[in-house]
OpenMM code with the backbone's topology and positions (N, CA, C; nanometers):
from openmm import Vec3, app, unit

residues = "UNK UNK UNK UNK UNK UNK UNK UNK UNK UNK UNK UNK UNK UNK UNK UNK UNK UNK UNK UNK UNK UNK UNK UNK UNK UNK UNK UNK UNK UNK UNK UNK UNK UNK UNK UNK UNK UNK UNK UNK UNK UNK UNK UNK UNK UNK UNK UNK UNK UNK UNK UNK UNK UNK UNK UNK UNK UNK UNK UNK UNK UNK UNK UNK UNK UNK UNK UNK UNK UNK UNK UNK UNK UNK UNK UNK UNK UNK UNK UNK UNK UNK UNK UNK UNK UNK UNK UNK UNK UNK UNK UNK UNK UNK UNK".split()
positions = [
    Vec3(0.3434, -1.4545, 0.6800),
    Vec3(0.3960, -1.3435, 0.7569),
    Vec3(0.3049, -1.2218, 0.7528),
    Vec3(0.2086, -1.2180, 0.6637),
    Vec3(0.1223, -1.1005, 0.6535),
    Vec3(-0.0075, -1.1230, 0.7316),
    Vec3(0.0100, -1.1457, 0.8604),
    Vec3(-0.1040, -1.1690, 0.9485),
    Vec3(-0.0980, -1.0736, 1.0671),
    Vec3(-0.2129, -1.0492, 1.1245),
    Vec3(-0.2216, -0.9681, 1.2454),
    Vec3(-0.1554, -1.0446, 1.3596),
    Vec3(-0.0737, -0.9750, 1.4375),
    Vec3(-0.0047, -1.0418, 1.5481),
    Vec3(-0.0982, -1.0748, 1.6640),
    Vec3(-0.2116, -1.0071, 1.6706),
    Vec3(-0.3042, -1.0299, 1.7812),
    Vec3(-0.4033, -1.1425, 1.7512),
    Vec3(-0.4701, -1.1368, 1.6362),
    Vec3(-0.5760, -1.2352, 1.6079),
    Vec3(-0.5399, -1.3337, 1.4968),
    Vec3(-0.4205, -1.3178, 1.4363),
    Vec3(-0.3726, -1.4065, 1.3302),
    Vec3(-0.4585, -1.4032, 1.2024),
    Vec3(-0.5382, -1.2983, 1.1840),
    Vec3(-0.6167, -1.2837, 1.0610),
    Vec3(-0.5269, -1.2300, 0.9498),
    Vec3(-0.5546, -1.2710, 0.8278),
    Vec3(-0.4789, -1.2199, 0.7136),
    Vec3(-0.5055, -1.0716, 0.6943),
    Vec3(-0.4035, -0.9998, 0.6472),
    Vec3(-0.4217, -0.8589, 0.6129),
    Vec3(-0.4989, -0.8531, 0.4827),
    Vec3(-0.6041, -0.7732, 0.4805),
    Vec3(-0.6887, -0.7649, 0.3624),
    Vec3(-0.6552, -0.6419, 0.2791),
    Vec3(-0.7014, -0.6428, 0.1548),
    Vec3(-0.6816, -0.5288, 0.0662),
    Vec3(-0.7489, -0.4045, 0.1227),
    Vec3(-0.8627, -0.4202, 0.1857),
    Vec3(-0.9332, -0.3045, 0.2428),
    Vec3(-0.8541, -0.2421, 0.3570),
    Vec3(-0.7759, -0.3216, 0.4302),
    Vec3(-0.6901, -0.2662, 0.5349),
    Vec3(-0.5879, -0.1709, 0.4741),
    Vec3(-0.5321, -0.2095, 0.3604),
    Vec3(-0.4336, -0.1260, 0.2914),
    Vec3(-0.5019, -0.0049, 0.2298),
    Vec3(-0.6162, -0.0256, 0.1678),
    Vec3(-0.6873, 0.0825, 0.0991),
    Vec3(-0.7378, 0.1881, 0.1971),
    Vec3(-0.7832, 0.1492, 0.3134),
    Vec3(-0.8398, 0.2432, 0.4112),
    Vec3(-0.7355, 0.3130, 0.4973),
    Vec3(-0.6109, 0.2747, 0.4859),
    Vec3(-0.5073, 0.3329, 0.5705),
    Vec3(-0.4543, 0.4638, 0.5120),
    Vec3(-0.4589, 0.5726, 0.5895),
    Vec3(-0.4014, 0.6973, 0.5391),
    Vec3(-0.2486, 0.6964, 0.5429),
    Vec3(-0.1903, 0.6111, 0.6254),
    Vec3(-0.0455, 0.5995, 0.6373),
    Vec3(-0.0060, 0.4586, 0.5930),
    Vec3(0.0722, 0.4462, 0.4849),
    Vec3(0.1058, 0.3122, 0.4365),
    Vec3(0.1951, 0.2311, 0.5301),
    Vec3(0.2521, 0.2947, 0.6316),
    Vec3(0.3368, 0.2219, 0.7258),
    Vec3(0.2626, 0.1801, 0.8529),
    Vec3(0.1356, 0.2136, 0.8624),
    Vec3(0.0515, 0.1719, 0.9760),
    Vec3(-0.0843, 0.1303, 0.9222),
    Vec3(-0.1154, 0.0046, 0.9383),
    Vec3(-0.2439, -0.0489, 0.8945),
    Vec3(-0.3260, -0.0864, 1.0162),
    Vec3(-0.4528, -0.1120, 0.9959),
    Vec3(-0.5381, -0.1646, 1.1031),
    Vec3(-0.5929, -0.2983, 1.0570),
    Vec3(-0.5920, -0.3941, 1.1468),
    Vec3(-0.6482, -0.5259, 1.1170),
    Vec3(-0.7970, -0.5102, 1.0891),
    Vec3(-0.8429, -0.5693, 0.9816),
    Vec3(-0.9853, -0.5583, 0.9489),
    Vec3(-1.0710, -0.6464, 1.0398),
    Vec3(-1.0074, -0.7377, 1.1118),
    Vec3(-1.0808, -0.8275, 1.1998),
    Vec3(-1.0930, -0.7712, 1.3421),
    Vec3(-0.9794, -0.7381, 1.4047),
    Vec3(-0.9817, -0.6953, 1.5453),
    Vec3(-0.9495, -0.5467, 1.5644),
    Vec3(-0.9207, -0.4752, 1.4566),
    Vec3(-0.8905, -0.3306, 1.4580),
    Vec3(-0.7603, -0.2968, 1.5295),
    Vec3(-0.6758, -0.3964, 1.5529),
    Vec3(-0.5443, -0.3748, 1.6131),
    Vec3(-0.4534, -0.3039, 1.5124),
    Vec3(-0.3699, -0.2136, 1.5617),
    Vec3(-0.2752, -0.1428, 1.4757),
    Vec3(-0.1652, -0.2388, 1.4319),
    Vec3(-0.1365, -0.2406, 1.3028),
    Vec3(-0.0327, -0.3263, 1.2468),
    Vec3(0.0758, -0.2348, 1.1924),
    Vec3(0.1965, -0.2474, 1.2464),
    Vec3(0.3063, -0.1617, 1.2035),
    Vec3(0.3886, -0.2337, 1.0979),
    Vec3(0.4124, -0.1641, 0.9875),
    Vec3(0.4944, -0.2171, 0.8796),
    Vec3(0.6410, -0.1874, 0.9118),
    Vec3(0.7298, -0.2808, 0.8803),
    Vec3(0.8730, -0.2620, 0.9021),
    Vec3(0.9172, -0.1366, 0.8271),
    Vec3(0.9837, -0.0467, 0.8965),
    Vec3(1.0170, 0.0856, 0.8433),
    Vec3(1.1050, 0.0789, 0.7185),
    Vec3(1.2046, -0.0061, 0.7182),
    Vec3(1.2980, -0.0103, 0.6060),
    Vec3(1.2315, -0.0683, 0.4805),
    Vec3(1.1753, -0.1881, 0.4916),
    Vec3(1.1159, -0.2499, 0.3726),
    Vec3(0.9933, -0.1729, 0.3255),
    Vec3(0.9123, -0.1277, 0.4203),
    Vec3(0.7941, -0.0495, 0.3827),
    Vec3(0.8310, 0.0855, 0.3253),
    Vec3(0.9299, 0.1505, 0.3851),
    Vec3(0.9733, 0.2811, 0.3356),
    Vec3(1.0311, 0.2748, 0.1957),
    Vec3(1.1120, 0.1727, 0.1702),
    Vec3(1.1689, 0.1560, 0.0359),
    Vec3(1.0586, 0.1290, -0.0654),
    Vec3(0.9649, 0.0406, -0.0307),
    Vec3(0.8553, 0.0095, -0.1224),
    Vec3(0.7705, 0.1328, -0.1511),
    Vec3(0.7374, 0.2092, -0.0472),
    Vec3(0.6561, 0.3299, -0.0643),
    Vec3(0.7301, 0.4331, -0.1487),
    Vec3(0.8597, 0.4496, -0.1248),
    Vec3(0.9384, 0.5459, -0.2027),
    Vec3(0.9424, 0.5075, -0.3505),
    Vec3(0.9612, 0.3804, -0.3790),
    Vec3(0.9635, 0.3350, -0.5183),
    Vec3(0.8267, 0.3543, -0.5833),
    Vec3(0.7215, 0.3185, -0.5118),
    Vec3(0.5859, 0.3347, -0.5665),
    Vec3(0.5557, 0.4813, -0.5921),
    Vec3(0.5900, 0.5707, -0.4974),
    Vec3(0.5661, 0.7143, -0.5181),
    Vec3(0.6458, 0.7670, -0.6362),
    Vec3(0.7699, 0.7215, -0.6522),
    Vec3(0.8512, 0.7648, -0.7660),
    Vec3(0.7875, 0.7209, -0.8978),
    Vec3(0.7409, 0.5969, -0.9033),
    Vec3(0.6749, 0.5481, -1.0248),
    Vec3(0.5461, 0.6246, -1.0533),
    Vec3(0.4700, 0.6544, -0.9487),
    Vec3(0.3479, 0.7340, -0.9658),
    Vec3(0.3838, 0.8703, -1.0243),
    Vec3(0.4851, 0.9343, -0.9697),
    Vec3(0.5268, 1.0655, -1.0190),
    Vec3(0.5695, 1.0625, -1.1642),
    Vec3(0.6452, 0.9611, -1.2029),
    Vec3(0.6906, 0.9488, -1.3414),
    Vec3(0.5723, 0.9312, -1.4367),
    Vec3(0.4806, 0.8423, -1.4006),
    Vec3(0.3647, 0.8176, -1.4865),
    Vec3(0.2760, 0.9414, -1.4964),
    Vec3(0.2495, 1.0064, -1.3837),
    Vec3(0.1648, 1.1257, -1.3864),
    Vec3(0.2301, 1.2385, -1.4659),
    Vec3(0.3601, 1.2533, -1.4545),
    Vec3(0.4312, 1.3564, -1.5306),
    Vec3(0.4264, 1.3266, -1.6812),
    Vec3(0.4429, 1.1992, -1.7165),
    Vec3(0.4443, 1.1605, -1.8578),
    Vec3(0.3095, 1.1826, -1.9255),
    Vec3(0.2015, 1.1650, -1.8523),
    Vec3(0.0688, 1.1752, -1.9131),
    Vec3(-0.0058, 1.3028, -1.8767),
    Vec3(0.0623, 1.3959, -1.8089),
    Vec3(-0.0033, 1.5197, -1.7672),
    Vec3(-0.0534, 1.5973, -1.8891),
    Vec3(-0.1759, 1.6466, -1.8811),
    Vec3(-0.2310, 1.7303, -1.9866),
    Vec3(-0.3200, 1.6588, -2.0852),
    Vec3(-0.3280, 1.5263, -2.0786),
    Vec3(-0.4168, 1.4591, -2.1732),
    Vec3(-0.5613, 1.4789, -2.1305),
    Vec3(-0.6503, 1.4636, -2.2245),
    Vec3(-0.7928, 1.4796, -2.1958),
    Vec3(-0.8387, 1.3683, -2.1011),
    Vec3(-0.9133, 1.4039, -1.9992),
    Vec3(-0.9611, 1.3074, -1.9006),
    Vec3(-0.8501, 1.2559, -1.8109),
    Vec3(-0.7538, 1.3420, -1.7801),
    Vec3(-0.6356, 1.3040, -1.7023),
    Vec3(-0.6713, 1.2351, -1.5712),
    Vec3(-0.7646, 1.2913, -1.4962),
    Vec3(-0.7975, 1.2361, -1.3642),
    Vec3(-0.8609, 1.0987, -1.3736),
    Vec3(-0.9497, 1.0813, -1.4683),
    Vec3(-1.0204, 0.9536, -1.4799),
    Vec3(-0.9384, 0.8486, -1.5541),
    Vec3(-0.8650, 0.8899, -1.6558),
    Vec3(-0.7912, 0.7946, -1.7389),
    Vec3(-0.6517, 0.7629, -1.6865),
    Vec3(-0.5946, 0.8536, -1.6068),
    Vec3(-0.4567, 0.8319, -1.5611),
    Vec3(-0.4469, 0.8222, -1.4095),
    Vec3(-0.4920, 0.9250, -1.3386),
    Vec3(-0.4707, 0.9312, -1.1935),
    Vec3(-0.5417, 0.8163, -1.1216),
    Vec3(-0.6687, 0.7966, -1.1472),
    Vec3(-0.7438, 0.6912, -1.0783),
    Vec3(-0.6843, 0.5523, -1.1017),
    Vec3(-0.6566, 0.5116, -1.2273),
    Vec3(-0.5950, 0.3787, -1.2459),
    Vec3(-0.4562, 0.3660, -1.1830),
    Vec3(-0.3766, 0.4728, -1.1892),
    Vec3(-0.2417, 0.4662, -1.1322),
    Vec3(-0.2486, 0.4479, -0.9809),
    Vec3(-0.3363, 0.5207, -0.9145),
    Vec3(-0.3497, 0.5071, -0.7695),
    Vec3(-0.4017, 0.3675, -0.7335),
    Vec3(-0.4997, 0.3184, -0.8068),
    Vec3(-0.5533, 0.1856, -0.7799),
    Vec3(-0.4476, 0.0773, -0.7994),
    Vec3(-0.3713, 0.0866, -0.9080),
    Vec3(-0.2654, -0.0118, -0.9335),
    Vec3(-0.1573, -0.0042, -0.8251),
    Vec3(-0.1250, 0.1159, -0.7788),
    Vec3(-0.0232, 0.1281, -0.6735),
    Vec3(-0.0715, 0.0671, -0.5423),
    Vec3(-0.1992, 0.0847, -0.5095),
    Vec3(-0.2546, 0.0231, -0.3878),
    Vec3(-0.2516, -0.1298, -0.3973),
    Vec3(-0.2902, -0.1819, -0.5126),
    Vec3(-0.2878, -0.3275, -0.5326),
    Vec3(-0.1439, -0.3789, -0.5263),
    Vec3(-0.0512, -0.3053, -0.5882),
    Vec3(0.0896, -0.3450, -0.5845),
    Vec3(0.1453, -0.3484, -0.4437),
    Vec3(0.1144, -0.2467, -0.3647),
    Vec3(0.1615, -0.2420, -0.2258),
    Vec3(0.1006, -0.3573, -0.1447),
    Vec3(-0.0280, -0.3848, -0.1659),
    Vec3(-0.0934, -0.4968, -0.0982),
    Vec3(-0.0248, -0.6291, -0.1344),
    Vec3(0.0069, -0.6471, -0.2617),
    Vec3(0.0729, -0.7709, -0.3038),
    Vec3(0.2129, -0.7828, -0.2439),
    Vec3(0.2841, -0.6709, -0.2318),
    Vec3(0.4162, -0.6746, -0.1679),
    Vec3(0.4057, -0.7169, -0.0219),
    Vec3(0.2995, -0.6742, 0.0446),
    Vec3(0.2779, -0.7160, 0.1839),
    Vec3(0.2412, -0.8641, 0.1889),
    Vec3(0.1497, -0.9071, 0.1038),
    Vec3(0.1053, -1.0474, 0.1042),
    Vec3(0.2181, -1.1438, 0.0692),
    Vec3(0.3070, -1.1025, -0.0216),
    Vec3(0.4176, -1.1895, -0.0622),
    Vec3(0.5324, -1.1879, 0.0371),
    Vec3(0.5269, -1.0980, 0.1361),
    Vec3(0.6299, -1.0925, 0.2376),
    Vec3(0.7498, -1.0064, 0.2014),
    Vec3(0.7418, -0.9347, 0.0892),
    Vec3(0.8513, -0.8446, 0.0520),
    Vec3(0.8550, -0.7278, 0.1506),
    Vec3(0.7380, -0.6735, 0.1798),
    Vec3(0.7245, -0.5705, 0.2829),
    Vec3(0.6876, -0.6438, 0.4124),
    Vec3(0.7739, -0.6335, 0.5096),
    Vec3(0.7591, -0.7089, 0.6344),
    Vec3(0.6691, -0.6381, 0.7354),
    Vec3(0.6096, -0.7172, 0.8216),
    Vec3(0.5304, -0.6669, 0.9335),
    Vec3(0.6242, -0.6596, 1.0552),
    Vec3(0.6236, -0.5457, 1.1248),
    Vec3(0.7077, -0.5332, 1.2444),
    Vec3(0.6574, -0.6241, 1.3550),
    Vec3(0.7467, -0.6637, 1.4419),
    Vec3(0.7126, -0.7578, 1.5484),
    Vec3(0.6605, -0.6887, 1.6735),
    Vec3(0.6255, -0.5616, 1.6664),
    Vec3(0.5744, -0.4884, 1.7851),
    Vec3(0.4342, -0.5303, 1.8149),
] * unit.nanometer
topology = app.Topology()
chain = topology.addChain("A")
for resn in residues:
    res = topology.addResidue(resn, chain)
    for name in ("N", "CA", "C"):
        topology.addAtom(name, app.Element.getBySymbol(name[0]), res)
């Protein structure tokens, strides 16, 4: 289910990483806009943002905060969101 509706290419991690809006991706193959289902994508994004906020708040003020906390947390959240799309938990809209 995590394929481009136009060219049937799989959604790649770089498509998720390069997207400024997590509910709209671009196919890395044909550059077609891929719309994420609003409900499943919105819930996933809200949960991920909440977890990011909790982790950043818990570790705020430690030495090397940006490199030791922020960068890994953002990277893990991007990978997590990509896996939710690949596993079909976050659905692709049929538009």
